[in-house]
C-alpha positions as CSV (number, residue, x, y, z in Angstrom):
1,M,0.0,0.0,0.0
2,H,1.6,3.3,-1.0
3,L,1.8,6.3,1.3
4,H,-1.3,8.0,0.1
5,G,-3.3,4.8,0.5
6,K,-2.0,4.3,4.1
7,Y,-2.9,7.9,4.9
8,N,-6.5,7.4,3.7
9,F,-6.7,4.1,5.6
10,F,-5.6,5.9,8.8
11,I,-8.1,8.7,8.3
12,K,-11.0,6.4,7.7
13,N,-10.2,4.2,10.8
14,L,-9.7,7.3,12.9
15,A,-13.1,8.6,11.9
16,V,-14.7,5.2,12.8
17,F,-12.8,5.2,16.1
18,L,-14.1,8.8,17.0
19,A,-17.6,7.8,16.0
20,I,-17.5,4.8,18.3
21,C,-16.1,7.0,21.1
22,A,-18.9,9.5,20.6
23,L,-21.5,6.8,20.8
24,F,-20.0,5.4,24.0
25,I,-19.9,8.8,25.6
26,S,-23.4,9.5,24.6
27,H,-24.5,6.1,26.0
28,V,-22.7,6.7,29.3
29,F,-24.2,10.2,29.6
30,A,-27.7,8.8,28.9
31,Q,-27.3,6.1,31.5
32,G,-26.2,8.7,34.1
33,T,-29.1,11.0,33.2
34,Y,-31.5,8.1,33.5
35,K,-30.2,7.1,36.9
36,T,-30.4,10.7,38.1
37,L,-34.0,11.1,36.9
38,A,-35.1,7.8,38.3
39,A,-33.6,8.5,41.8
40,M,-35.2,12.0,41.9
41,E,-38.6,10.6,40.9
42,A,-38.4,7.9,43.5
43,E,-37.7,10.5,46.2
44,L,-40.5,12.7,44.9
45,K,-42.9,9.7,45.2
46,A,-41.8,9.1,48.8
47,L,-42.3,12.8,49.7
48,Q,-45.7,12.8,48.0
49,N,-46.7,9.7,50.1
50,D,-45.5,11.6,53.2
51,K,-47.6,14.6,52.1
52,Q,-44.6,16.9,52.1
53,N,-44.7,20.1,50.2
54,V,-42.0,20.1,47.5
55,K,-40.4,23.5,46.5
56,L,-37.5,22.7,44.2
57,V,-35.9,19.9,42.2
58,E,-32.4,20.5,40.8
59,S,-29.4,18.5,39.6
60,G,-25.9,19.2,38.3
61,A,-22.3,18.1,38.4
62,G,-23.3,14.5,39.2
63,A,-25.5,15.6,42.2
64,W,-29.2,16.3,42.8
65,V,-31.3,17.9,45.5
66,I,-35.0,18.3,46.4
67,L,-36.2,21.0,48.8
68,Y,-39.4,20.3,50.7
69,G,-41.3,21.6,53.7
70,E,-39.9,24.6,55.5
71,N,-36.3,23.6,55.4
72,G,-36.1,19.9,54.6
73,Y,-34.0,18.5,51.8
74,S,-33.0,15.3,50.2
75,Q,-29.8,15.0,48.2
76,N,-27.4,12.7,46.6
77,N,-23.7,13.5,46.0
78,L,-23.9,17.2,46.9
79,P,-20.4,18.8,47.6
80,L,-19.8,18.5,51.4
81,H,-19.5,22.3,51.9
82,I,-22.9,22.8,50.4
83,S,-24.6,20.1,52.4
84,K,-23.0,21.4,55.6
85,K,-24.4,24.9,54.8
86,L,-27.9,23.3,54.3
87,D,-27.6,21.5,57.6
88,E,-26.6,24.8,59.3
89,I,-29.7,26.6,57.8
90,Y,-31.9,23.6,58.8
91,T,-30.6,23.8,62.4
92,S,-31.4,27.6,62.5
93,N,-35.0,26.7,61.4
94,K,-34.9,29.1,58.4
95,N,-36.8,28.6,55.2
96,I,-34.6,27.2,52.5
97,K,-35.8,28.7,49.2
98,Q,-33.4,27.7,46.5
99,I,-30.0,26.1,45.8
100,W,-27.9,26.5,42.7
101,W,-24.4,25.0,42.0
102,N,-22.2,24.2,39.0
103,E,-19.3,21.9,38.1
104,A,-16.7,24.6,38.8
105,G,-17.7,24.7,42.5
106,A,-19.7,27.9,42.5
107,N,-22.9,27.8,44.5
108,L,-25.7,30.0,45.8
109,I,-28.3,29.2,48.5
110,L,-31.3,31.5,49.2
111,Y,-32.9,31.3,52.6
112,G,-35.2,33.3,54.9
113,N,-36.6,36.4,53.4
114,N,-33.4,37.9,52.0
115,S,-30.5,35.8,53.3
116,F,-28.0,34.0,51.1
117,S,-24.8,32.0,51.1
118,A,-22.7,32.3,47.9
119,Y,-19.4,31.2,46.6
120,N,-17.7,32.2,43.4
121,I,-20.7,33.8,41.8
122,P,-20.4,36.9,39.5
123,K,-19.3,39.9,41.5
124,A,-22.0,42.2,40.3
125,M,-24.6,39.6,41.3
126,L,-23.0,39.2,44.7
127,N,-23.1,43.0,45.2
128,K,-26.8,43.1,44.2
129,L,-27.7,40.3,46.6
130,K,-25.9,42.2,49.4
131,E,-27.7,45.4,48.5
132,L,-31.1,43.6,48.6
133,N,-30.2,42.0,51.9
134,D,-29.2,45.4,53.4
135,K,-32.5,47.0,52.1
136,R,-34.5,44.0,53.5
137,K,-35.9,43.2,50.1
138,V,-37.5,39.8,49.7
139,I,-35.3,37.7,47.4
140,N,-37.4,35.0,45.6
141,F,-35.2,33.4,43.0
142,A,-31.9,33.6,41.3
143,W,-30.2,32.0,38.2
144,I,-26.8,31.9,36.6
145,N,-26.1,30.2,33.3
146,S,-22.8,28.7,32.0
147,D,-21.7,32.0,30.6
148,N,-22.1,33.7,34.0
149,A,-25.1,35.7,32.9
150,W,-27.4,36.1,35.9
151,L,-30.9,37.0,37.0
152,I,-32.4,37.8,40.4
153,L,-36.2,38.0,41.1
154,Y,-37.1,40.0,44.2
155,E,-40.1,41.4,45.9
156,D,-43.3,40.4,44.0
157,S,-42.3,41.8,40.6
158,D,-38.8,43.4,40.6
159,F,-35.7,42.0,39.0
160,A,-32.0,42.6,38.4
161,C,-29.9,40.9,35.7
162,S,-26.9,40.9,33.5
163,N,-26.5,39.6,29.9
164,I,-29.8,37.6,29.9
165,P,-31.5,37.0,26.5
166,N,-32.9,40.1,25.0
167,A,-36.4,38.7,24.4
168,M,-36.5,37.5,28.0
169,M,-35.5,40.9,29.2
170,L,-38.3,42.6,27.3
171,E,-40.9,40.1,28.7
172,L,-39.6,40.6,32.3
173,K,-39.9,44.4,31.9
174,K,-43.5,44.0,30.7
175,L,-44.4,41.7,33.5
176,S,-42.7,43.8,36.1
177,D,-44.7,46.9,34.9
178,A,-47.9,44.8,35.1
179,K,-47.0,43.8,38.7
180,A,-46.9,40.1,37.9
181,K,-45.9,37.9,40.8
182,W,-42.8,35.9,40.1
183,I,-42.4,32.2,40.6
184,Q,-39.3,31.2,38.5
185,A,-37.2,32.3,35.6
186,V,-34.6,30.2,33.9
187,F,-32.4,30.6,30.8
188,T,-29.5,28.6,29.2
189,N,-28.8,30.8,26.2
190,E,-30.3,33.5,24.0
191,T,-33.0,31.3,22.6
192,N,-33.8,28.9,25.4
193,W,-35.6,30.4,28.4
194,F,-38.9,30.7,30.4
195,V,-40.5,32.9,33.0
196,L,-43.2,31.5,35.3
197,Y,-45.5,33.9,37.1
198,D,-49.0,34.5,38.6
199,K,-49.6,30.9,39.7
200,H,-49.4,29.2,36.3
201,K,-48.8,31.8,33.6
202,F,-45.7,31.7,31.6
203,V,-43.7,33.0,28.6
204,N,-41.0,31.0,27.0
205,S,-38.7,30.3,24.1
206,Q,-38.0,26.7,23.0
207,M,-39.6,25.1,26.0
208,P,-40.3,21.4,25.3
209,I,-43.8,21.1,23.6
210,S,-44.8,18.4,26.0
211,L,-44.0,20.7,28.9
212,V,-46.0,23.6,27.4
213,S,-49.0,21.3,26.9
214,N,-48.9,20.1,30.5
215,I,-48.7,23.7,31.9
216,E,-51.6,24.8,29.7
217,S,-53.6,21.8,30.8
218,L,-52.9,22.5,34.5
219,A,-53.8,26.1,34.1
220,T,-57.4,25.1,33.1
221,T,-57.7,23.5,36.6
222,D,-56.3,26.6,38.3
223,A,-53.3,24.6,39.6
224,S,-50.5,26.3,41.3
225,I,-47.2,25.5,39.7
226,E,-44.3,25.4,42.2
227,Y,-41.3,24.6,40.1
228,I,-40.1,23.5,36.7
229,Y,-36.9,21.4,36.4
230,T,-35.4,20.7,33.0
231,L,-32.5,18.5,32.0
232,G,-32.1,18.5,28.2
233,K,-35.4,17.3,26.8
234,N,-36.4,15.8,30.1
235,W,-38.4,17.7,32.7
236,I,-40.3,17.5,36.0
237,L,-43.2,19.9,36.8
238,I,-44.2,20.3,40.5
239,Y,-47.7,21.7,41.2
240,N,-50.2,22.0,44.0
241,S,-47.6,21.5,46.7
242,N,-46.6,17.9,46.1
243,Q,-48.1,16.7,42.9
244,Y,-45.9,16.2,39.9
245,V,-45.7,15.2,36.3
246,T,-42.6,14.2,34.3
247,S,-41.5,13.7,30.7
248,F,-40.1,10.2,31.4
């Protein structure tokens, strides 16, 4: 086989090898996702049977957490310093509102009316949280995406943000002017986001169609949507305190 033929043979085999690697990684990721979702749903079912009010479901960096009741939580594989802080808040008997973390070790916990614990979050966001705490403003929800764009929902209809999607910003301004009552707002990039407000109303961009249909269906029953969790095309919708529906 001449040199050119050997080169082509090498390239073809490399392409096959890379394709096999991609399939293997995809399979491993899918298996990990399935295990995470299955474990979370099993815990949700147990909490539902115990008639516990579920407030939040989140996962990331190989861990997951469910907040329930006033300050209860279930978790798997959370970093030790985060679980220690949650234990500290639990002991102080303060309401745990939200927890966010990422693979780089950054984390944010909202608790009480306007208290928070934060590590390695964007400086401007940290300064805004301190300002809201000093002014005793009620902090309801916060979000940071992988590009360190951030959003804080506070009081009933106020917000602060940096580098969020333009269309989302316009919707938030309209809703704020209309005195909408915030529930949740999440974004991953310029074209993937949603805002949940006034019990079960929402605006969105590229939310899974099945999720949209379920929200619209629940709205006809006047259900109260508590939290929406998404992981790729998978989702969990918490409503009426401890009821839930999933995509899987």
